[in-house]
C-alpha positions, 0 to 999 in steps of 0.5 A: 400265576396267570390264568390263560383262557382259551375258547373253541368252538370247531377250530382246535387246530387253532387252539393246538397252535396257540398253546404252542405259541405259548409254549414257545415264547413264554419264559420259563420263570413265568407261571401259568396255566391254560384253560381250554374251554370246549363250546359244544364243538363237533366230536371229531373237534373235540377229540383233536383237542386230545392231543394237549393231554400231554402238556401239564400246564394245559386243561381242557373243560368241555361245556354242552352247549355253545355258551358264546364268548363271554360264557366260555371265558367265565367257566375257564376263569372259574375252572382256573380259579378253583385249583389256584387263584391267579394273579392275572387273567389272560383272555386269549382268542384262540385263533391268534399266535404270540410274537413275543413274551407276552405273558411275561411283558404284560405281568412286568407292565401291571407289576410296574404301573398298578394304576393299570388294570387292564392290557393288549399288546399289539396286534398283527394281521396274518400277514405281518400288518399292523393293526389297531389294539385299541378302539372307542366307546361309543359315546354321543360324543364320539359318535357327534363330534368325532375323534378328532375333535374329541381328541384335541377337546380330552374327550376319551382316550386316545392313542398317540398319534404315532401309534404304529411305531409307539415303544411306550404304554398308552392309554386307551378306552379299550382294547380288543377282545382278542387278547385281554391281560388283566389284574385278577382281583380286578376282575372280579370286583367288577364282576368278569364279563358279562355272560349276558353278551354272547358275541360281541362288546365284552370288550367294551364292557370290560373296559367300561367297568374297568375305567369306572373302577379307578383303573386305567386301560393300555396298550403295550406295543413291545409285546405282541402277537398275530390275530389269523382270524378275521375276514374280508366278507360281510357277514349274515344278517343274523350276525351283525343282528347279534352285534346290535343286540350286544351294543344296545346292552352295552348303550342301555347297562352304562348310560343313562337312558337319554345318552342311551338312546340317542347313541341307539339313534345315531346308530340308526341312522347310519345304518339306514345310509348304508343301506343304500349299498345293502339292502339288510341294513335297513332291516337292521336300522329297523330292529335297532329303532325297535330296541335289539332286545336280546331275545332277538339273540341266537344264542342256542340256549338262553341259559347264562353261564 
């Protein structure tokens, strides 16, 4: 059984469409259950979720506070696992639509490649444009040497040069947080998503733990989904600051103190250069230089799910 977790926050129209795409594209013989976690949305938005009651494979649970991405997903996982222990977990953004039978295809990948612990389908934008389904860990080598040299030296896991036209699964450092398909036993072994993160860097952290556990991370290009989210506008200072809070925590958690300090200061320097275009980056540089502590998070409650 596959546990599909969707987190909803004042975006129930997206959630309803996402569930419909799951029902439309998933093979009848593929057993799955959807848990929708409402992260303290408005009453009107919650009311719309009642439309999901007609689907027997869907359950909606409600949080009294906004638990963030990691907290919401972990609440959903606990609800799903309490009823029936899943074989796989699909952490899927609610602002996504499947283009192919991702659940069946990703299950087949992990079944036939037991060394793979985490995978993602190929991502497309709302206009059908190909988008990267992978990312790179913020290591010192990556930031100092650049990706071309890291690829040449065999540092990290780089997608093939023809990733846009790839038809075979390929190794990557990490996959997009919009659609993460993970072996459930491994997910539990590494502790799931770290709920210290409120927004950002959860996917980096999960992929890092998967690699540390001796398993691989892959993109399956023949499985496809559309990500409707994303905007070309510049986020506000509070949201940008939240990213650097999560980044600093990721570095402290997973790297040696010296490695973490050096990478953090490379980001500080980059922000200082960006401040020529927007002064808010100078504020961010100062904030990150001071450590970007978790106490500054925009999380509504310091309570961890």
